[in-house]
C-alpha positions in Angstrom: -27.7 8.3 32.7 -26.7 12.0 32.8 -24.1 11.4 35.4 -22.7 8.5 33.6 -22.4 10.6 30.5 -20.7 13.4 32.4 -18.3 10.8 34.0 -17.4 9.4 30.6 -16.7 12.9 29.2 -14.6 13.7 32.3 -12.6 10.5 32.0 -12.1 10.9 28.2 -10.8 14.4 28.6 -8.7 13.5 31.7 -6.9 10.8 29.7 -6.1 13.2 26.9 -5.0 16.2 29.2 -2.7 13.7 31.2 -1.1 12.6 27.9 -0.8 16.2 26.8 0.8 17.1 30.1 3.4 14.3 29.8 4.3 15.6 26.2 4.5 19.2 27.4 6.7 18.2 30.4 8.9 16.3 27.9 9.4 19.4 25.8 10.3 21.6 28.9 12.8 18.9 30.1 14.3 18.8 26.7 14.8 22.5 26.5 16.4 22.6 30.1 18.7 19.6 30.0 19.5 18.6 26.4 22.9 19.9 25.2 23.5 20.4 22.3 19.9 21.3 21.6 19.4 21.0 17.8 16.5 21.5 15.5 16.7 17.8 14.6 16.3 16.8 18.2 13.2 19.0 18.6 11.7 17.9 15.3 12.2 14.2 16.1 10.7 14.6 19.6 7.8 16.7 18.3 7.0 14.1 15.5 7.0 11.2 18.0 4.8 13.1 20.5 2.3 14.1 17.8 1.9 10.7 16.3 2.1 8.2 19.2 1.0 9.7 22.5 -1.1 12.8 21.1 -2.2 11.0 17.8 -3.6 8.0 19.5 -4.9 10.0 22.5 -6.8 12.4 20.3 -8.5 9.6 18.3 -9.2 7.9 21.5 -10.9 11.2 22.8 -13.0 11.6 19.8 -14.1 7.9 19.8 -14.7 8.0 23.5 -17.0 11.0 23.3 -18.8 9.9 20.2 -18.9 6.1 20.7 -18.5 5.6 24.5 -19.9 2.1 24.4 -17.2 0.8 21.9 -13.9 0.0 23.9 -11.7 0.8 20.9 -11.6 4.5 21.7 -10.7 3.8 25.3 -7.9 1.5 24.1 -6.4 4.1 21.8 -6.6 6.6 24.8 -4.8 4.1 27.0 -2.2 3.5 24.3 -1.4 7.1 23.9 -1.0 7.4 27.6 1.4 4.4 27.8 3.5 6.0 25.0 3.7 9.2 26.9 4.9 7.8 30.2 8.6 8.2 29.6 8.6 11.4 27.4 9.4 13.6 30.4 12.3 11.3 31.7 13.9 10.3 28.3 15.8 13.6 27.7 17.1 13.7 31.3 18.2 10.0 31.2 19.9 10.3 27.8 21.8 13.4 28.9 23.0 11.7 32.1 24.3 8.8 29.9 26.0 11.1 27.4 27.7 13.0 30.3 28.8 9.6 31.8 27.1 10.4 35.1 25.6 7.8 37.5 21.9 7.3 37.1 19.7 7.9 40.2 16.9 5.4 41.0 14.2 7.5 39.2 16.4 7.6 36.0 17.0 3.9 36.1 13.2 3.2 36.5 12.6 5.7 33.6 15.2 3.9 31.3 13.5 0.5 32.2 10.0 1.6 31.5 11.3 3.2 28.2 12.7 -0.1 27.2 9.4 -2.1 27.3 6.5 0.3 27.2 6.2 -0.2 23.5 4.8 -3.7 24.0 1.7 -2.8 26.0 1.3 0.3 23.9 1.1 -1.7 20.7 -1.1 -4.3 22.4 -3.6 -1.5 23.4 -3.4 0.4 20.2 -3.2 -2.2 17.4 -3.7 -5.8 18.7 -6.8 -5.5 20.8 -8.5 -3.0 18.4 -7.9 -5.4 15.5 -9.7 -8.0 17.5 -12.6 -5.7 18.3 -13.1 -3.7 15.1 -15.5 -2.5 14.1 -18.4 -3.0 16.6 -16.1 -3.5 19.7 -16.9 -7.2 20.2 -14.9 -10.4 19.5 -15.9 -12.5 16.6 -16.9 -15.3 19.1 -16.0 -16.7 22.5 -13.3 -18.8 20.9 -11.3 -15.6 20.5 -11.1 -14.8 24.2 -7.8 -16.7 24.7 -6.3 -14.5 22.0 -7.4 -11.3 23.8 -6.1 -12.7 27.1 -2.8 -13.5 25.4 -2.7 -9.9 24.0 -3.0 -8.6 27.6 -0.8 -11.2 29.4 2.0 -11.2 26.8 3.2 -7.6 27.4 2.8 -7.9 31.1 5.0 -11.0 31.2 7.5 -9.5 28.7 7.9 -6.3 30.9 8.1 -8.3 34.2 10.6 -10.8 32.8 12.6 -8.3 30.8 12.9 -5.9 33.7 14.7 -8.7 35.8 16.7 -10.2 32.8 20.4 -9.5 32.9 21.7 -7.7 29.9 21.7 -4.4 28.3 18.9 -1.7 27.8 19.0 -0.7 24.1 16.3 2.1 24.0 18.5 4.8 25.6 20.8 6.9 23.6 23.7 4.5 24.5 23.3 0.9 25.7 23.4 0.5 29.4 23.5 -2.4 31.7 20.0 -3.4 33.3 20.3 -2.1 36.9 17.7 -4.5 38.0 19.0 -7.6 36.2 19.2 -10.8 38.3 21.9 -13.4 38.1 21.7 -17.2 38.6 18.3 -19.1 38.7 16.3 -16.0 39.1 17.8 -14.5 35.9 17.0 -17.8 34.1 13.4 -17.7 35.4 13.1 -14.0 34.2 14.3 -15.0 30.8 11.7 -17.7 30.4 8.9 -15.4 31.6 10.1 -12.6 29.4 10.6 -14.6 26.2 7.2 -16.5 26.8 5.5 -13.1 27.1 7.2 -12.0 23.9 6.0 -15.1 22.2 2.4 -14.5 23.3 2.7 -10.9 22.2 3.7 -11.9 18.6 1.2 -14.7 18.4 -1.7 -12.6 19.5 -0.8 -10.0 17.0 -0.8 -12.5 14.2 -4.1 -14.0 15.5 -5.6 -10.6 15.4 -4.7 -10.0 11.8 -6.2 -13.4 11.0 -9.4 -12.4 12.9 -9.5 -9.2 10.8 -9.2 -11.2 7.5 -11.9 -13.6 8.6 -14.1 -10.7 9.5 -13.6 -9.1 6.2 -14.3 -12.3 4.2 -17.6 -12.8 6.1 -18.7 -9.2 6.1 -21.4 -7.6 4.1 -22.9 -4.2 3.5 -21.9 -1.5 6.0 -19.5 -3.7 8.0 -17.6 -4.5 4.8 -17.2 -0.8 4.1 -16.1 -0.3 7.6 -13.4 -3.0 7.4 -12.3 -1.7 4.0 -11.3 1.5 5.7 -9.3 -0.5 8.4 -7.5 -2.4 5.6 -6.8 0.8 3.8 -5.4 2.4 6.9 -3.1 -0.7 7.4 -2.0 -0.5 3.8 -1.2 3.1 4.2 0.8 2.5 7.2 2.8 -0.2 5.5 3.4 1.8 2.4 4.5 4.8 4.5 6.8 2.7 6.5 8.5 1.3 3.3 8.8 4.8 1.8 9.9 6.4 5.0 12.6 3.9 5.9 15.1 6.6 5.2 13.3 9.2 7.3 12.0 8.6 10.8 9.5 11.4 10.8 7.7 10.0 7.8 7.7 6.6 9.5 6.1 8.1 12.5 3.2 9.7 10.6 2.6 6.5 8.5 1.8 4.5 11.7 -1.1 7.0 12.4 -2.9 5.6 9.3 -4.1 2.6 11.4 -6.0 4.4 14.2 -7.4 7.0 11.6 -8.8 4.1 9.4 -10.3 2.4 12.5 -11.8 5.7 13.6 -13.5 6.3 10.3 -14.8 2.7 10.4 -16.2 3.1 14.0 -17.7 6.4 13.5 -19.1 5.3 10.0 -17.9 8.7 8.7 -17.9 8.8 4.8 -17.6 5.1 4.4 -18.3 5.0 0.7 -15.8 7.6 -0.2 -12.9 5.2 0.0 -12.9 4.4 -3.7 -12.7 8.1 -4.4 -9.9 8.6 -2.0 -7.8 5.7 -3.5 -8.3 6.9 -7.0 -7.5 10.4 -6.2 -4.4 9.5 -4.2 -3.2 7.2 -7.1 -4.0 9.8 -9.7 -2.1 12.7 -8.0 0.8 10.4 -7.1 1.2 9.4 -10.8 0.5 12.9 -12.2 3.2 14.3 -9.8 5.7 11.8 -10.9 4.9 12.4 -14.5 5.3 16.1 -14.1 8.1 16.3 -11.7 10.5 13.8 -13.4 10.4 15.6 -16.8 10.7 19.0 -15.0 13.9 17.8 -13.2 15.3 16.5 -16.6 14.3 19.6 -18.5 15.3 22.3 -16.0 19.1 21.8 -16.2 18.9 21.6 -20.0 16.9 24.8 -20.2 19.1 26.6 -17.8 22.2 25.7 -19.9 20.4 26.5 -23.1 19.3 29.9 -21.9 22.6 30.9 -20.3 22.1 34.2 -18.4 18.3 33.9 -18.5 17.9 31.2 -15.9 14.8 32.6 -14.2 13.0 32.9 -17.6 13.8 29.3 -18.3 12.6 28.2 -15.0 9.3 30.3 -15.4 8.7 28.8 -18.9 9.2 25.2 -17.7 6.9 25.8 -14.7 4.2 27.3 -17.0 4.5 24.4 -19.4 4.1 21.9 -16.5 1.1 23.9 -15.2 -0.6 23.8 -18.7 0.0 20.2 -19.0 -1.3 19.4 -15.5 -5.1 19.4 -16.1 -5.4 17.4 -19.3 -2.8 15.0 -18.0 -4.7 14.7 -14.7 -8.0 13.9 -16.6 -6.3 11.2 -18.6 -4.6 9.6 -15.6 -7.9 10.0 -13.6 -9.7 8.1 -16.3 -7.2 5.2 -16.3 -7.2 5.0 -12.4 -11.0 5.0 -12.2 -11.1 2.3 -14.8 -8.9 0.2 -12.5 -9.7 1.3 -8.9 -13.2 2.9 -9.2 -14.9 0.8 -11.8 -18.5 1.7 -10.7 -17.8 5.4 -11.1 -16.2 4.9 -14.4 -19.0 2.8 -15.8 -21.6 5.2 -14.4 -19.8 8.2 -16.1 -19.7 6.3 -19.4 -23.3 5.4 -19.2 -24.5 9.0 -18.6 -22.2 10.2 -21.4 -23.7 7.7 -23.8 -27.3 8.6 -22.8 -26.5 12.4 -23.2 -25.4 11.7 -26.8 -28.5 9.6 -27.6 -30.8 12.2 -25.9 -30.0 14.7 -28.7 -31.5 12.6 -31.4 -34.3 10.9 -29.4 -37.9 12.1 -30.5 -40.0 9.2 -29.2 -41.2 10.0 -25.6 -41.9 6.4 -24.7 -38.4 5.3 -25.8 -36.9 8.3 -23.9 -38.8 7.3 -20.8 -37.4 3.7 -21.0 -33.9 4.9 -21.6 -34.0 7.3 -18.7 -35.2 4.7 -16.3 -32.6 2.2 -17.6 -29.7 4.7 -17.1 -31.0 5.5 -13.5 -31.1 1.7 -12.7 -27.5 1.2 -14.1 -25.9 4.2 -12.4 -27.7 4.7 -9.1 -29.1 1.2 -8.6 -32.1 2.1 -6.7 -34.5 -0.5 -5.2 -37.3 0.9 -7.4 -37.5 3.6 -10.0 -40.6 5.2 -11.7 -41.1 8.4 -13.9 -43.9 10.7 -13.6 -44.7 13.2 -16.4 -47.0 16.0 -15.6 -49.8 16.3 -18.1 -49.9 19.4 -20.3 -52.7 21.7 -19.2 -55.6 22.0 -21.7 -56.0 25.6 -23.0 -59.5 27.2 -22.5 -61.7 26.9 -25.7 -59.9 23.9 -27.2 
């Protein structure tokens, strides 16, 4: 058992280090060959590497070390490695294309892998984990064909697409597929490729159905786990919609899915989701309520106090800071009422009890109210109150 534990640790760290090595090699190649080398190019490459290869690989490392029996961590680690495969070659291939130079065989293979490696990476990082979350097992044997389709689809898509005549679109400029076959062979490759793509899409949709069915049938801890998965997926979709204008934001939004799955698998702070949602909504609303008036008032204040622009800016900033806390409390109250009803009701119950406590003189009635408030707010399986008897003074 000790050797097996050491072997798992070695494999988990090896997968992460290999992925990190690919990312580091990509940075070196970018610095050497990319011209012109701009901050935008470096920022985009760094964001992609941090989210997809290193993001998935790091979450896979943590899950592999903490929950080695659950295959989800190993799937995340494998997904990160697949995302990283072409990072060292992409800058070189793109520069060759921009310089209108012929592509050697290694560059052709790199362009081909970069065209299709997203399919197995998504299958390993999203489809299969969605089928297995949270305990690492399928719902039943009937879901085995879906898992098989999730594996076979990307393989068929890569093989068929690699031999399909046409253009490769994932490079900086489209290029003709150097391995495309004409005639009957090309037709067969097209059938295999599109069949694989169909299986890939169908398996992903089926995985989402499996997740919904699990959530509807779940109870207790498993339901809390799946709520985190759903929250991660919701955060990813919201981030993708917000970040449509900026690729960097979109990259980091995708990371919400494996983070939510990791919290669910590790069972880390499962019951804090309501607080997280309420706090997120609260600060988003408060920020909007403060920033929008600030943006409207600032130009007017600057024009009003011509020559004292810094003073006007300082006054508006202090006013916004003074308004922040009472406004945050009011918005928090409204959000708790909608998203965190249990916490809101508990707070109202305790406040009401505190008001009645000031005027309560009957000890028996106070004992009954205290137990009732405890049951309403904490919902224990059993509650009792013990009062220590007052010691009798000597001689009385």
